[in-house]
All heavy atoms as atom14 arrays in JSON, in Angstrom:
{
  "sequence": "MIASWNYHGAGNDPEKPMMEIKLTCPESAKEDALRMWDAIMKNFSTVREYYGRRS",
  "atom14_mask": [
    [1, 1, 1, 1, 1, 1, 1, 1, 0, 0, 0, 0, 0, 0],
    [1, 1, 1, 1, 1, 1, 1, 1, 0, 0, 0, 0, 0, 0],
    [1, 1, 1, 1, 1, 0, 0, 0, 0, 0, 0, 0, 0, 0],
    [1, 1, 1, 1, 1, 1, 0, 0, 0, 0, 0, 0, 0, 0],
    [1, 1, 1, 1, 1, 1, 1, 1, 1, 1, 1, 1, 1, 1],
    [1, 1, 1, 1, 1, 1, 1, 1, 0, 0, 0, 0, 0, 0],
    [1, 1, 1, 1, 1, 1, 1, 1, 1, 1, 1, 1, 0, 0],
    [1, 1, 1, 1, 1, 1, 1, 1, 1, 1, 0, 0, 0, 0],
    [1, 1, 1, 1, 0, 0, 0, 0, 0, 0, 0, 0, 0, 0],
    [1, 1, 1, 1, 1, 0, 0, 0, 0, 0, 0, 0, 0, 0],
    [1, 1, 1, 1, 0, 0, 0, 0, 0, 0, 0, 0, 0, 0],
    [1, 1, 1, 1, 1, 1, 1, 1, 0, 0, 0, 0, 0, 0],
    [1, 1, 1, 1, 1, 1, 1, 1, 0, 0, 0, 0, 0, 0],
    [1, 1, 1, 1, 1, 1, 1, 0, 0, 0, 0, 0, 0, 0],
    [1, 1, 1, 1, 1, 1, 1, 1, 1, 0, 0, 0, 0, 0],
    [1, 1, 1, 1, 1, 1, 1, 1, 1, 0, 0, 0, 0, 0],
    [1, 1, 1, 1, 1, 1, 1, 0, 0, 0, 0, 0, 0, 0],
    [1, 1, 1, 1, 1, 1, 1, 1, 0, 0, 0, 0, 0, 0],
    [1, 1, 1, 1, 1, 1, 1, 1, 0, 0, 0, 0, 0, 0],
    [1, 1, 1, 1, 1, 1, 1, 1, 1, 0, 0, 0, 0, 0],
    [1, 1, 1, 1, 1, 1, 1, 1, 0, 0, 0, 0, 0, 0],
    [1, 1, 1, 1, 1, 1, 1, 1, 1, 0, 0, 0, 0, 0],
    [1, 1, 1, 1, 1, 1, 1, 1, 0, 0, 0, 0, 0, 0],
    [1, 1, 1, 1, 1, 1, 1, 0, 0, 0, 0, 0, 0, 0],
    [1, 1, 1, 1, 1, 1, 0, 0, 0, 0, 0, 0, 0, 0],
    [1, 1, 1, 1, 1, 1, 1, 0, 0, 0, 0, 0, 0, 0],
    [1, 1, 1, 1, 1, 1, 1, 1, 1, 0, 0, 0, 0, 0],
    [1, 1, 1, 1, 1, 1, 0, 0, 0, 0, 0, 0, 0, 0],
    [1, 1, 1, 1, 1, 0, 0, 0, 0, 0, 0, 0, 0, 0],
    [1, 1, 1, 1, 1, 1, 1, 1, 1, 0, 0, 0, 0, 0],
    [1, 1, 1, 1, 1, 1, 1, 1, 1, 0, 0, 0, 0, 0],
    [1, 1, 1, 1, 1, 1, 1, 1, 0, 0, 0, 0, 0, 0],
    [1, 1, 1, 1, 1, 0, 0, 0, 0, 0, 0, 0, 0, 0],
    [1, 1, 1, 1, 1, 1, 1, 1, 0, 0, 0, 0, 0, 0],
    [1, 1, 1, 1, 1, 1, 1, 1, 1, 1, 1, 0, 0, 0],
    [1, 1, 1, 1, 1, 1, 1, 1, 0, 0, 0, 0, 0, 0],
    [1, 1, 1, 1, 1, 1, 1, 1, 1, 1, 1, 1, 1, 1],
    [1, 1, 1, 1, 1, 1, 1, 1, 0, 0, 0, 0, 0, 0],
    [1, 1, 1, 1, 1, 0, 0, 0, 0, 0, 0, 0, 0, 0],
    [1, 1, 1, 1, 1, 1, 1, 1, 0, 0, 0, 0, 0, 0],
    [1, 1, 1, 1, 1, 1, 1, 1, 0, 0, 0, 0, 0, 0],
    [1, 1, 1, 1, 1, 1, 1, 1, 1, 0, 0, 0, 0, 0],
    [1, 1, 1, 1, 1, 1, 1, 1, 0, 0, 0, 0, 0, 0],
    [1, 1, 1, 1, 1, 1, 1, 1, 1, 1, 1, 0, 0, 0],
    [1, 1, 1, 1, 1, 1, 0, 0, 0, 0, 0, 0, 0, 0],
    [1, 1, 1, 1, 1, 1, 1, 0, 0, 0, 0, 0, 0, 0],
    [1, 1, 1, 1, 1, 1, 1, 0, 0, 0, 0, 0, 0, 0],
    [1, 1, 1, 1, 1, 1, 1, 1, 1, 1, 1, 0, 0, 0],
    [1, 1, 1, 1, 1, 1, 1, 1, 1, 0, 0, 0, 0, 0],
    [1, 1, 1, 1, 1, 1, 1, 1, 1, 1, 1, 1, 0, 0],
    [1, 1, 1, 1, 1, 1, 1, 1, 1, 1, 1, 1, 0, 0],
    [1, 1, 1, 1, 0, 0, 0, 0, 0, 0, 0, 0, 0, 0],
    [1, 1, 1, 1, 1, 1, 1, 1, 1, 1, 1, 0, 0, 0],
    [1, 1, 1, 1, 1, 1, 1, 1, 1, 1, 1, 0, 0, 0],
    [1, 1, 1, 1, 1, 1, 0, 0, 0, 0, 0, 0, 0, 0]
  ],
  "atom14_positions": [
    [[-17.16, 1.24, -25.3], [-17.82, 0.85, -24.08], [-17.29, 1.73, -22.94], [-16.1, 2.02, -22.88], [-17.52, -0.61, -23.76], [-18.24, -1.07, -22.51], [-17.91, -2.79, -22.12], [-16.7, -2.56, -20.85], [0.0, 0.0, 0.0], [0.0, 0.0, 0.0], [0.0, 0.0, 0.0], [0.0, 0.0, 0.0], [0.0, 0.0, 0.0], [0.0, 0.0, 0.0]],
    [[-18.16, 2.14, -22.07], [-17.8, 2.92, -20.89], [-18.47, 2.29, -19.68], [-19.66, 1.98, -19.71], [-18.26, 4.39, -21.01], [-17.58, 5.07, -22.2], [-17.97, 5.15, -19.72], [-18.12, 6.46, -22.48], [0.0, 0.0, 0.0], [0.0, 0.0, 0.0], [0.0, 0.0, 0.0], [0.0, 0.0, 0.0], [0.0, 0.0, 0.0], [0.0, 0.0, 0.0]],
    [[-17.7, 2.08, -18.63], [-18.24, 1.6, -17.36], [-17.73, 2.54, -16.28], [-16.58, 2.98, -16.33], [-17.77, 0.17, -17.08], [0.0, 0.0, 0.0], [0.0, 0.0, 0.0], [0.0, 0.0, 0.0], [0.0, 0.0, 0.0], [0.0, 0.0, 0.0], [0.0, 0.0, 0.0], [0.0, 0.0, 0.0], [0.0, 0.0, 0.0], [0.0, 0.0, 0.0]],
    [[-18.59, 2.86, -15.33], [-18.13, 3.72, -14.24], [-18.82, 3.36, -12.95], [-19.92, 2.81, -12.94], [-18.35, 5.2, -14.56], [-19.71, 5.51, -14.58], [0.0, 0.0, 0.0], [0.0, 0.0, 0.0], [0.0, 0.0, 0.0], [0.0, 0.0, 0.0], [0.0, 0.0, 0.0], [0.0, 0.0, 0.0], [0.0, 0.0, 0.0], [0.0, 0.0, 0.0]],
    [[-18.14, 3.67, -11.85], [-18.66, 3.44, -10.51], [-18.3, 4.67, -9.69], [-17.15, 5.12, -9.71], [-18.03, 2.19, -9.92], [-18.45, 1.87, -8.52], [-19.59, 1.22, -8.14], [-17.75, 2.19, -7.31], [-19.63, 1.11, -6.77], [-18.52, 1.71, -6.25], [-16.56, 2.85, -7.04], [-18.12, 1.84, -4.92], [-16.17, 2.98, -5.71], [-16.95, 2.48, -4.68]],
    [[-19.25, 5.24, -9.02], [-19.03, 6.45, -8.22], [-19.51, 6.23, -6.8], [-20.54, 5.61, -6.57], [-19.83, 7.63, -8.8], [-19.35, 8.01, -10.16], [-18.24, 8.47, -10.32], [-20.19, 7.82, -11.16], [0.0, 0.0, 0.0], [0.0, 0.0, 0.0], [0.0, 0.0, 0.0], [0.0, 0.0, 0.0], [0.0, 0.0, 0.0], [0.0, 0.0, 0.0]],
    [[-18.72, 6.78, -5.86], [-19.12, 6.79, -4.46], [-18.86, 8.21, -3.97], [-17.74, 8.71, -4.1], [-18.3, 5.78, -3.65], [-18.58, 5.83, -2.17], [-19.81, 5.39, -1.67], [-17.65, 6.32, -1.28], [-20.08, 5.44, -0.31], [-17.9, 6.37, 0.08], [-19.13, 5.93, 0.55], [-19.4, 5.98, 1.9], [0.0, 0.0, 0.0], [0.0, 0.0, 0.0]],
    [[-19.86, 8.86, -3.46], [-19.75, 10.27, -3.09], [-19.08, 10.51, -1.75], [-18.87, 11.65, -1.36], [-21.13, 10.94, -3.14], [-21.68, 10.97, -4.52], [-21.18, 11.79, -5.5], [-22.65, 10.25, -5.11], [-21.83, 11.59, -6.63], [-22.73, 10.65, -6.43], [0.0, 0.0, 0.0], [0.0, 0.0, 0.0], [0.0, 0.0, 0.0], [0.0, 0.0, 0.0]],
    [[-18.75, 9.46, -1.05], [-18.06, 9.62, 0.23], [-19.01, 9.98, 1.35], [-20.22, 10.05, 1.17], [0.0, 0.0, 0.0], [0.0, 0.0, 0.0], [0.0, 0.0, 0.0], [0.0, 0.0, 0.0], [0.0, 0.0, 0.0], [0.0, 0.0, 0.0], [0.0, 0.0, 0.0], [0.0, 0.0, 0.0], [0.0, 0.0, 0.0], [0.0, 0.0, 0.0]],
    [[-18.42, 10.24, 2.51], [-19.22, 10.57, 3.69], [-18.6, 11.77, 4.38], [-17.72, 11.63, 5.24], [-19.28, 9.37, 4.63], [0.0, 0.0, 0.0], [0.0, 0.0, 0.0], [0.0, 0.0, 0.0], [0.0, 0.0, 0.0], [0.0, 0.0, 0.0], [0.0, 0.0, 0.0], [0.0, 0.0, 0.0], [0.0, 0.0, 0.0], [0.0, 0.0, 0.0]],
    [[-19.02, 12.95, 3.99], [-18.56, 14.17, 4.64], [-17.05, 14.3, 4.65], [-16.39, 14.08, 3.65], [0.0, 0.0, 0.0], [0.0, 0.0, 0.0], [0.0, 0.0, 0.0], [0.0, 0.0, 0.0], [0.0, 0.0, 0.0], [0.0, 0.0, 0.0], [0.0, 0.0, 0.0], [0.0, 0.0, 0.0], [0.0, 0.0, 0.0], [0.0, 0.0, 0.0]],
    [[-16.52, 14.61, 5.8], [-15.07, 14.76, 5.95], [-14.42, 13.53, 6.54], [-13.39, 13.62, 7.19], [-14.77, 15.99, 6.82], [-15.14, 17.28, 6.11], [-14.93, 17.4, 4.92], [-15.69, 18.22, 6.84], [0.0, 0.0, 0.0], [0.0, 0.0, 0.0], [0.0, 0.0, 0.0], [0.0, 0.0, 0.0], [0.0, 0.0, 0.0], [0.0, 0.0, 0.0]],
    [[-15.01, 12.38, 6.34], [-14.5, 11.12, 6.89], [-13.4, 10.57, 5.98], [-13.68, 10.14, 4.86], [-15.64, 10.11, 7.01], [-15.23, 8.83, 7.71], [-14.02, 8.6, 7.88], [-16.13, 8.06, 8.06], [0.0, 0.0, 0.0], [0.0, 0.0, 0.0], [0.0, 0.0, 0.0], [0.0, 0.0, 0.0], [0.0, 0.0, 0.0], [0.0, 0.0, 0.0]],
    [[-12.13, 10.57, 6.42], [-11.05, 10.07, 5.58], [-11.15, 8.57, 5.3], [-10.5, 8.06, 4.4], [-9.78, 10.41, 6.37], [-10.24, 10.53, 7.78], [-11.65, 11.03, 7.72], [0.0, 0.0, 0.0], [0.0, 0.0, 0.0], [0.0, 0.0, 0.0], [0.0, 0.0, 0.0], [0.0, 0.0, 0.0], [0.0, 0.0, 0.0], [0.0, 0.0, 0.0]],
    [[-11.96, 7.86, 6.08], [-12.16, 6.43, 5.85], [-13.13, 6.18, 4.69], [-13.21, 5.06, 4.19], [-12.71, 5.76, 7.12], [-11.77, 5.8, 8.3], [-10.61, 4.83, 8.13], [-10.82, 3.72, 7.61], [-9.49, 5.19, 8.52], [0.0, 0.0, 0.0], [0.0, 0.0, 0.0], [0.0, 0.0, 0.0], [0.0, 0.0, 0.0], [0.0, 0.0, 0.0]],
    [[-13.89, 7.21, 4.3], [-14.9, 7.07, 3.24], [-14.8, 8.22, 2.25], [-15.69, 9.06, 2.15], [-16.3, 7.01, 3.86], [-16.47, 5.84, 4.81], [-17.8, 5.88, 5.5], [-17.91, 4.73, 6.49], [-19.1, 4.8, 7.29], [0.0, 0.0, 0.0], [0.0, 0.0, 0.0], [0.0, 0.0, 0.0], [0.0, 0.0, 0.0], [0.0, 0.0, 0.0]],
    [[-13.69, 8.28, 1.49], [-13.5, 9.39, 0.56], [-14.35, 9.25, -0.69], [-14.85, 8.16, -1.0], [-12.02, 9.28, 0.2], [-11.76, 7.81, 0.28], [-12.59, 7.34, 1.46], [0.0, 0.0, 0.0], [0.0, 0.0, 0.0], [0.0, 0.0, 0.0], [0.0, 0.0, 0.0], [0.0, 0.0, 0.0], [0.0, 0.0, 0.0], [0.0, 0.0, 0.0]],
    [[-14.51, 10.36, -1.41], [-15.17, 10.3, -2.71], [-14.28, 9.51, -3.67], [-13.06, 9.67, -3.66], [-15.38, 11.7, -3.28], [-16.18, 11.65, -4.57], [-16.0, 13.1, -5.61], [-14.39, 12.86, -6.27], [0.0, 0.0, 0.0], [0.0, 0.0, 0.0], [0.0, 0.0, 0.0], [0.0, 0.0, 0.0], [0.0, 0.0, 0.0], [0.0, 0.0, 0.0]],
    [[-14.87, 8.62, -4.46], [-14.11, 7.81, -5.41], [-14.87, 7.69, -6.72], [-16.09, 7.7, -6.73], [-13.89, 6.4, -4.86], [-13.04, 6.35, -3.64], [-12.79, 4.66, -3.06], [-14.4, 4.31, -2.38], [0.0, 0.0, 0.0], [0.0, 0.0, 0.0], [0.0, 0.0, 0.0], [0.0, 0.0, 0.0], [0.0, 0.0, 0.0], [0.0, 0.0, 0.0]],
    [[-14.12, 7.58, -7.79], [-14.7, 7.33, -9.11], [-13.77, 6.38, -9.84], [-12.56, 6.6, -9.92], [-14.85, 8.61, -9.9], [-15.42, 8.38, -11.29], [-15.57, 9.65, -12.09], [-14.85, 10.63, -11.81], [-16.41, 9.66, -12.99], [0.0, 0.0, 0.0], [0.0, 0.0, 0.0], [0.0, 0.0, 0.0], [0.0, 0.0, 0.0], [0.0, 0.0, 0.0]],
    [[-14.32, 5.3, -10.35], [-13.57, 4.34, -11.15], [-14.24, 4.32, -12.52], [-15.45, 4.13, -12.61], [-13.57, 2.94, -10.52], [-12.93, 2.99, -9.14], [-12.85, 1.94, -11.43], [-13.05, 1.69, -8.36], [0.0, 0.0, 0.0], [0.0, 0.0, 0.0], [0.0, 0.0, 0.0], [0.0, 0.0, 0.0], [0.0, 0.0, 0.0], [0.0, 0.0, 0.0]],
    [[-13.47, 4.53, -13.56], [-14.03, 4.58, -14.9], [-13.16, 3.77, -15.85], [-11.94, 3.82, -15.77], [-14.1, 6.02, -15.39], [-14.85, 6.2, -16.68], [-14.92, 7.65, -17.1], [-15.97, 8.35, -16.26], [-16.21, 9.73, -16.7], [0.0, 0.0, 0.0], [0.0, 0.0, 0.0], [0.0, 0.0, 0.0], [0.0, 0.0, 0.0], [0.0, 0.0, 0.0]],
    [[-13.79, 3.01, -16.71], [-13.1, 2.22, -17.71], [-13.71, 2.53, -19.07], [-14.93, 2.52, -19.2], [-13.25, 0.74, -17.38], [-12.58, -0.24, -18.33], [-11.9, -1.32, -17.51], [-13.57, -0.85, -19.27], [0.0, 0.0, 0.0], [0.0, 0.0, 0.0], [0.0, 0.0, 0.0], [0.0, 0.0, 0.0], [0.0, 0.0, 0.0], [0.0, 0.0, 0.0]],
    [[-12.88, 2.82, -20.03], [-13.36, 3.02, -21.4], [-12.52, 2.16, -22.34], [-11.34, 1.93, -22.08], [-13.25, 4.5, -21.85], [-11.89, 4.9, -21.81], [-14.08, 5.4, -20.96], [0.0, 0.0, 0.0], [0.0, 0.0, 0.0], [0.0, 0.0, 0.0], [0.0, 0.0, 0.0], [0.0, 0.0, 0.0], [0.0, 0.0, 0.0], [0.0, 0.0, 0.0]],
    [[-13.14, 1.67, -23.39], [-12.41, 0.86, -24.36], [-13.2, 0.79, -25.66], [-14.41, 1.03, -25.67], [-12.16, -0.54, -23.82], [-13.64, -1.56, -23.73], [0.0, 0.0, 0.0], [0.0, 0.0, 0.0], [0.0, 0.0, 0.0], [0.0, 0.0, 0.0], [0.0, 0.0, 0.0], [0.0, 0.0, 0.0], [0.0, 0.0, 0.0], [0.0, 0.0, 0.0]],
    [[-12.53, 0.44, -26.75], [-13.25, 0.23, -28.0], [-14.08, -1.06, -27.9], [-13.77, -1.95, -27.09], [-12.14, 0.1, -29.05], [-10.91, -0.27, -28.29], [-11.09, 0.28, -26.91], [0.0, 0.0, 0.0], [0.0, 0.0, 0.0], [0.0, 0.0, 0.0], [0.0, 0.0, 0.0], [0.0, 0.0, 0.0], [0.0, 0.0, 0.0], [0.0, 0.0, 0.0]],
    [[-15.09, -1.15, -28.69], [-15.98, -2.32, -28.69], [-15.2, -3.62, -28.9], [-15.53, -4.66, -28.33], [-17.06, -2.16, -29.76], [-18.16, -3.19, -29.71], [-19.02, -3.13, -28.45], [-19.18, -2.05, -27.87], [-19.54, -4.19, -28.04], [0.0, 0.0, 0.0], [0.0, 0.0, 0.0], [0.0, 0.0, 0.0], [0.0, 0.0, 0.0], [0.0, 0.0, 0.0]],
    [[-14.14, -3.56, -29.68], [-13.34, -4.76, -29.97], [-12.64, -5.32, -28.73], [-12.25, -6.49, -28.72], [-12.3, -4.45, -31.05], [-11.41, -3.45, -30.61], [0.0, 0.0, 0.0], [0.0, 0.0, 0.0], [0.0, 0.0, 0.0], [0.0, 0.0, 0.0], [0.0, 0.0, 0.0], [0.0, 0.0, 0.0], [0.0, 0.0, 0.0], [0.0, 0.0, 0.0]],
    [[-12.48, -4.53, -27.69], [-11.81, -4.98, -26.46], [-12.79, -5.22, -25.33], [-12.38, -5.38, -24.17], [-10.77, -3.94, -26.04], [0.0, 0.0, 0.0], [0.0, 0.0, 0.0], [0.0, 0.0, 0.0], [0.0, 0.0, 0.0], [0.0, 0.0, 0.0], [0.0, 0.0, 0.0], [0.0, 0.0, 0.0], [0.0, 0.0, 0.0], [0.0, 0.0, 0.0]],
    [[-14.07, -5.28, -25.64], [-15.11, -5.35, -24.62], [-14.94, -6.54, -23.67], [-15.03, -6.37, -22.45], [-16.48, -5.42, -25.29], [-17.63, -5.48, -24.34], [-18.94, -5.51, -25.08], [-20.11, -5.62, -24.15], [-21.39, -5.67, -24.88], [0.0, 0.0, 0.0], [0.0, 0.0, 0.0], [0.0, 0.0, 0.0], [0.0, 0.0, 0.0], [0.0, 0.0, 0.0]],
    [[-14.68, -7.72, -24.17], [-14.58, -8.91, -23.31], [-13.41, -8.8, -22.34], [-13.54, -9.11, -21.16], [-14.49, -10.19, -24.14], [-15.8, -10.55, -24.83], [-16.97, -10.68, -23.86], [-16.82, -11.31, -22.79], [-18.04, -10.12, -24.16], [0.0, 0.0, 0.0], [0.0, 0.0, 0.0], [0.0, 0.0, 0.0], [0.0, 0.0, 0.0], [0.0, 0.0, 0.0]],
    [[-12.25, -8.35, -22.83], [-11.1, -8.16, -21.94], [-11.4, -7.09, -20.9], [-11.04, -7.22, -19.73], [-9.86, -7.77, -22.73], [-9.29, -8.93, -23.53], [-9.53, -10.09, -23.15], [-8.61, -8.67, -24.54], [0.0, 0.0, 0.0], [0.0, 0.0, 0.0], [0.0, 0.0, 0.0], [0.0, 0.0, 0.0], [0.0, 0.0, 0.0], [0.0, 0.0, 0.0]],
    [[-12.05, -6.02, -21.32], [-12.38, -4.92, -20.4], [-13.34, -5.39, -19.32], [-13.19, -5.04, -18.15], [-12.97, -3.75, -21.18], [0.0, 0.0, 0.0], [0.0, 0.0, 0.0], [0.0, 0.0, 0.0], [0.0, 0.0, 0.0], [0.0, 0.0, 0.0], [0.0, 0.0, 0.0], [0.0, 0.0, 0.0], [0.0, 0.0, 0.0], [0.0, 0.0, 0.0]],
    [[-14.32, -6.19, -19.68], [-15.28, -6.7, -18.7], [-14.59, -7.62, -17.69], [-14.9, -7.57, -16.49], [-16.44, -7.42, -19.38], [-17.41, -6.5, -20.11], [-18.42, -7.33, -20.9], [-18.1, -5.54, -19.16], [0.0, 0.0, 0.0], [0.0, 0.0, 0.0], [0.0, 0.0, 0.0], [0.0, 0.0, 0.0], [0.0, 0.0, 0.0], [0.0, 0.0, 0.0]],
    [[-13.65, -8.44, -18.12], [-12.9, -9.29, -17.19], [-12.09, -8.42, -16.23], [-12.03, -8.69, -15.03], [-11.98, -10.24, -17.95], [-12.69, -11.49, -18.46], [-11.72, -12.52, -18.97], [-11.06, -12.13, -20.21], [-11.61, -12.26, -21.41], [-12.81, -12.79, -21.53], [-10.96, -11.88, -22.49], [0.0, 0.0, 0.0], [0.0, 0.0, 0.0], [0.0, 0.0, 0.0]],
    [[-11.47, -7.36, -16.76], [-10.69, -6.46, -15.93], [-11.59, -5.75, -14.92], [-11.27, -5.66, -13.74], [-9.97, -5.41, -16.79], [-9.05, -4.52, -16.02], [-8.28, -3.22, -17.0], [-7.7, -4.09, -18.41], [0.0, 0.0, 0.0], [0.0, 0.0, 0.0], [0.0, 0.0, 0.0], [0.0, 0.0, 0.0], [0.0, 0.0, 0.0], [0.0, 0.0, 0.0]],
    [[-12.73, -5.26, -15.38], [-13.68, -4.56, -14.51], [-14.13, -5.47, -13.37], [-14.14, -5.08, -12.21], [-14.88, -4.1, -15.32], [-15.88, -3.36, -14.51], [-17.01, -3.86, -13.92], [-15.84, -1.97, -14.16], [-17.68, -2.88, -13.24], [-16.98, -1.71, -13.38], [-14.97, -0.94, -14.44], [-17.25, -0.45, -12.87], [-15.25, 0.32, -13.93], [-16.37, 0.55, -13.16]],
    [[-14.49, -6.71, -13.71], [-14.93, -7.67, -12.68], [-13.83, -7.93, -11.66], [-14.1, -8.0, -10.46], [-15.37, -8.98, -13.33], [-16.68, -8.85, -14.1], [-17.41, -7.86, -13.88], [-16.96, -9.74, -14.93], [0.0, 0.0, 0.0], [0.0, 0.0, 0.0], [0.0, 0.0, 0.0], [0.0, 0.0, 0.0], [0.0, 0.0, 0.0], [0.0, 0.0, 0.0]],
    [[-12.59, -8.05, -12.11], [-11.47, -8.29, -11.19], [-11.26, -7.1, -10.27], [-11.02, -7.26, -9.07], [-10.19, -8.58, -11.97], [0.0, 0.0, 0.0], [0.0, 0.0, 0.0], [0.0, 0.0, 0.0], [0.0, 0.0, 0.0], [0.0, 0.0, 0.0], [0.0, 0.0, 0.0], [0.0, 0.0, 0.0], [0.0, 0.0, 0.0], [0.0, 0.0, 0.0]],
    [[-11.36, -5.89, -10.8], [-11.19, -4.69, -9.98], [-12.28, -4.61, -8.92], [-12.01, -4.4, -7.74], [-11.2, -3.42, -10.86], [-9.94, -3.38, -11.72], [-11.35, -2.16, -10.01], [-9.99, -2.36, -12.83], [0.0, 0.0, 0.0], [0.0, 0.0, 0.0], [0.0, 0.0, 0.0], [0.0, 0.0, 0.0], [0.0, 0.0, 0.0], [0.0, 0.0, 0.0]],
    [[-13.52, -4.78, -9.33], [-14.64, -4.67, -8.38], [-14.6, -5.79, -7.34], [-14.89, -5.56, -6.17], [-15.97, -4.7, -9.13], [-16.24, -3.47, -9.94], [-16.51, -2.05, -8.87], [-15.31, -0.91, -9.43], [0.0, 0.0, 0.0], [0.0, 0.0, 0.0], [0.0, 0.0, 0.0], [0.0, 0.0, 0.0], [0.0, 0.0, 0.0], [0.0, 0.0, 0.0]],
    [[-14.21, -6.98, -7.74], [-14.16, -8.11, -6.82], [-13.06, -7.94, -5.78], [-13.2, -8.35, -4.63], [-13.94, -9.4, -7.6], [-13.9, -10.64, -6.75], [-13.69, -11.86, -7.6], [-13.6, -13.11, -6.74], [-13.32, -14.29, -7.55], [0.0, 0.0, 0.0], [0.0, 0.0, 0.0], [0.0, 0.0, 0.0], [0.0, 0.0, 0.0], [0.0, 0.0, 0.0]],
    [[-11.95, -7.33, -6.16], [-10.79, -7.23, -5.29], [-10.65, -5.86, -4.64], [-9.63, -5.56, -4.05], [-9.52, -7.56, -6.08], [-9.49, -9.01, -6.47], [-9.58, -9.88, -5.63], [-9.42, -9.27, -7.76], [0.0, 0.0, 0.0], [0.0, 0.0, 0.0], [0.0, 0.0, 0.0], [0.0, 0.0, 0.0], [0.0, 0.0, 0.0], [0.0, 0.0, 0.0]],
    [[-11.67, -5.04, -4.72], [-11.61, -3.7, -4.16], [-11.55, -3.79, -2.64], [-12.25, -4.57, -2.01], [-12.87, -2.94, -4.57], [-12.75, -1.46, -4.41], [-12.09, -0.7, -5.36], [-13.28, -0.83, -3.31], [-11.98, 0.66, -5.22], [-13.17, 0.53, -3.15], [-12.52, 1.28, -4.11], [0.0, 0.0, 0.0], [0.0, 0.0, 0.0], [0.0, 0.0, 0.0]],
    [[-10.65, -3.03, -2.01], [-10.55, -3.02, -0.56], [-10.19, -1.61, -0.09], [-9.83, -0.75, -0.89], [-9.48, -4.01, -0.09], [-8.21, -3.61, -0.54], [0.0, 0.0, 0.0], [0.0, 0.0, 0.0], [0.0, 0.0, 0.0], [0.0, 0.0, 0.0], [0.0, 0.0, 0.0], [0.0, 0.0, 0.0], [0.0, 0.0, 0.0], [0.0, 0.0, 0.0]],
    [[-10.24, -1.4, 1.19], [-9.88, -0.1, 1.74], [-8.35, 0.03, 1.77], [-7.62, -0.97, 1.73], [-10.41, 0.07, 3.17], [-9.73, -0.85, 4.01], [-11.91, -0.15, 3.24], [0.0, 0.0, 0.0], [0.0, 0.0, 0.0], [0.0, 0.0, 0.0], [0.0, 0.0, 0.0], [0.0, 0.0, 0.0], [0.0, 0.0, 0.0], [0.0, 0.0, 0.0]],
    [[-7.88, 1.25, 1.85], [-6.44, 1.48, 1.96], [-5.91, 0.82, 3.23], [-4.85, 0.2, 3.23], [-6.14, 3.0, 1.95], [-4.68, 3.27, 2.29], [-6.5, 3.6, 0.62], [0.0, 0.0, 0.0], [0.0, 0.0, 0.0], [0.0, 0.0, 0.0], [0.0, 0.0, 0.0], [0.0, 0.0, 0.0], [0.0, 0.0, 0.0], [0.0, 0.0, 0.0]],
    [[-6.67, 0.92, 4.29], [-6.26, 0.31, 5.56], [-6.1, -1.21, 5.39], [-5.11, -1.79, 5.85], [-7.29, 0.62, 6.64], [-6.89, 0.16, 8.02], [-7.97, 0.47, 9.05], [-8.34, 1.86, 9.08], [-7.8, 2.79, 9.86], [-6.85, 2.44, 10.69], [-8.19, 4.03, 9.83], [0.0, 0.0, 0.0], [0.0, 0.0, 0.0], [0.0, 0.0, 0.0]],
    [[-7.05, -1.86, 4.72], [-6.95, -3.3, 4.49], [-5.75, -3.62, 3.59], [-5.02, -4.57, 3.84], [-8.23, -3.83, 3.85], [-9.41, -3.84, 4.77], [-10.71, -4.11, 4.03], [-10.77, -3.95, 2.79], [-11.69, -4.47, 4.69], [0.0, 0.0, 0.0], [0.0, 0.0, 0.0], [0.0, 0.0, 0.0], [0.0, 0.0, 0.0], [0.0, 0.0, 0.0]],
    [[-5.55, -2.81, 2.55], [-4.44, -3.02, 1.62], [-3.1, -2.97, 2.34], [-2.28, -3.86, 2.22], [-4.49, -1.99, 0.5], [-3.3, -2.06, -0.44], [-3.25, -3.05, -1.42], [-2.25, -1.17, -0.33], [-2.16, -3.13, -2.28], [-1.16, -1.25, -1.19], [-1.12, -2.23, -2.16], [-0.06, -2.31, -3.0], [0.0, 0.0, 0.0], [0.0, 0.0, 0.0]],
    [[-2.88, -1.93, 3.11], [-1.61, -1.81, 3.82], [-1.47, -2.83, 4.94], [-0.36, -3.24, 5.27], [-1.39, -0.37, 4.31], [-0.96, 0.53, 3.19], [-1.83, 1.47, 2.67], [0.3, 0.42, 2.64], [-1.44, 2.29, 1.62], [0.7, 1.23, 1.6], [-0.17, 2.16, 1.09], [0.21, 2.95, 0.05], [0.0, 0.0, 0.0], [0.0, 0.0, 0.0]],
    [[-2.57, -3.24, 5.52], [-2.53, -4.28, 6.54], [-2.05, -5.6, 5.96], [-1.33, -6.35, 6.62], [0.0, 0.0, 0.0], [0.0, 0.0, 0.0], [0.0, 0.0, 0.0], [0.0, 0.0, 0.0], [0.0, 0.0, 0.0], [0.0, 0.0, 0.0], [0.0, 0.0, 0.0], [0.0, 0.0, 0.0], [0.0, 0.0, 0.0], [0.0, 0.0, 0.0]],
    [[-2.43, -5.91, 4.72], [-1.98, -7.15, 4.08], [-0.51, -7.09, 3.73], [0.14, -8.11, 3.64], [-2.79, -7.38, 2.8], [-4.2, -7.84, 3.05], [-4.83, -8.35, 1.79], [-4.94, -7.29, 0.79], [-6.06, -6.76, 0.34], [-7.2, -7.22, 0.79], [-6.06, -5.83, -0.57], [0.0, 0.0, 0.0], [0.0, 0.0, 0.0], [0.0, 0.0, 0.0]],
    [[0.04, -5.9, 3.47], [1.44, -5.78, 3.06], [2.4, -5.83, 4.23], [3.57, -6.01, 4.05], [1.64, -4.45, 2.31], [0.89, -4.44, 0.99], [1.13, -3.16, 0.25], [2.55, -3.06, -0.09], [3.12, -1.93, -0.47], [2.42, -0.84, -0.56], [4.4, -1.9, -0.77], [0.0, 0.0, 0.0], [0.0, 0.0, 0.0], [0.0, 0.0, 0.0]],
    [[1.9, -5.67, 5.45], [2.78, -5.64, 6.64], [3.26, -7.02, 7.01], [2.67, -8.0, 6.8], [2.04, -5.03, 7.81], [1.67, -3.71, 7.5], [0.0, 0.0, 0.0], [0.0, 0.0, 0.0], [0.0, 0.0, 0.0], [0.0, 0.0, 0.0], [0.0, 0.0, 0.0], [0.0, 0.0, 0.0], [0.0, 0.0, 0.0], [0.0, 0.0, 0.0]]
  ]
}
């Protein structure tokens, strides 16, 4: 199984960089991989938000 998400960014804007998230796994691990993928996508945040929470 392969899942991917791409964002091409916005020019030279450091707030909107190009990103690619890719997950690959054997078919036998599909359910665990899908749970992990959902958690990553649900909890995705900006670097600014991430560091703001850690302060």
